[in-house]
Structures are given as structure tokens and as C-alpha cells.
C-alpha positions in Angstrom: 80.9 77.7 107.1 82.4 81.0 105.6 79.8 82.8 107.2 80.9 81.8 110.6 84.6 82.6 109.7 84.0 85.9 108.2 83.2 87.8 111.2 85.9 86.2 113.0 88.5 87.5 110.8 87.3 91.0 110.7 87.3 90.8 114.5 91.0 89.8 114.3 91.5 92.7 112.1 90.1 95.1 114.3 91.8 93.9 117.5 95.2 93.8 115.6 94.7 97.2 114.7 93.8 98.1 118.5 96.9 96.1 119.7 99.2 98.0 117.3 97.6 101.3 118.4 98.2 100.7 122.1 101.8 99.5 121.3 102.5 102.9 119.7 101.3 104.7 122.8 102.9 102.3 125.3 106.2 101.7 123.6 109.0 104.7 124.2 111.5 104.1 121.6 110.4 105.3 117.9 112.3 102.1 116.1 109.9 100.0 118.7 106.8 102.1 117.7 107.7 101.4 113.9 107.7 97.6 114.5 104.0 98.1 115.8 103.0 99.9 112.7 104.8 97.1 110.6 103.0 94.8 112.5 99.5 96.0 111.8 100.3 96.5 108.2 101.1 92.8 107.7 98.0 91.8 109.7 95.7 94.2 107.8 96.6 92.8 104.3 96.3 89.4 105.2 93.1 89.4 107.1 91.5 91.8 104.9 92.4 89.7 102.0 91.4 86.3 103.6 88.0 88.0 104.4 87.6 89.1 100.7 88.2 85.7 99.5 85.5 84.2 102.0 83.1 86.8 101.1 83.3 86.9 97.5 85.1 83.8 96.2 87.7 84.7 93.4 86.2 87.8 91.8 87.2 90.9 90.5 86.7 92.8 93.6 88.6 90.1 95.8 91.5 90.2 93.5 91.6 94.0 93.6 91.7 93.9 97.3 94.4 90.9 97.3 96.6 93.5 94.7 96.1 96.3 97.1 97.0 94.3 100.2 100.2 93.2 98.2 101.3 96.7 97.4 100.4 97.6 101.1 102.9 94.8 102.2 105.8 95.6 99.6 105.5 99.6 100.1 105.0 99.2 103.7 108.1 97.3 104.2 110.2 99.7 101.8 108.6 102.8 103.8 109.2 101.1 107.4 112.7 100.5 106.2 113.4 104.1 105.0 112.0 105.5 108.1 114.1 103.4 110.4 117.1 104.2 108.6 116.4 107.7 108.8 115.7 107.5 112.5 118.9 105.6 112.9 120.9 108.1 111.1 119.2 111.2 113.0 119.5 109.5 116.5 122.1 106.7 116.4 121.7 103.5 118.6 119.4 105.6 121.2 116.5 105.8 118.2 
């Protein structure tokens, strides 16, 4: 069962990355582009963590990947907020 789900999770991970990359190119405002980056940050961490658990079970390697994914989500949110605030202060409501 997990052998069939693992490629689907990895394909969703790649698809989310491509959607975010196309959104960054398509969106005009910097704050909208920042939302696309935050989307792929969350999607990548969740999908990669799920794929690691399915591939190895609860092993040391999968727990390390989950820890790194959690750090990615937490620090990605902090950095996105800091970048959004800096854009807002620099460009105002037109950012």
C-alpha cells in the first residue's frame, strides 16, 4: 500500500513546487509572491515528512526529516513575516 502512495506524495511535492514557481512568475505584487513562497514552504515540509514516514517508518532518518521540516515551517513563517513587514514599510499599501 505505501509503495503506491509514496510516488503520489513525491509527485504532489513536485507539482506544488511548480505551481508556486509559476505563481511567483505570474503574480505582480511582491506580497502576493511572498504568499506563493510560503505555500510551497508548508506543502514541501508536510509532503516530504509524510513520504519519509511512509518510506522508512519511524526511524532516525525520518524523525530527522520531520524535525527539519518543522524547522522549515517555523523559520519560514518568521522569515516570511519579516520580509512582508519590510516590504510593507518600504512600499506601503501598494506592496
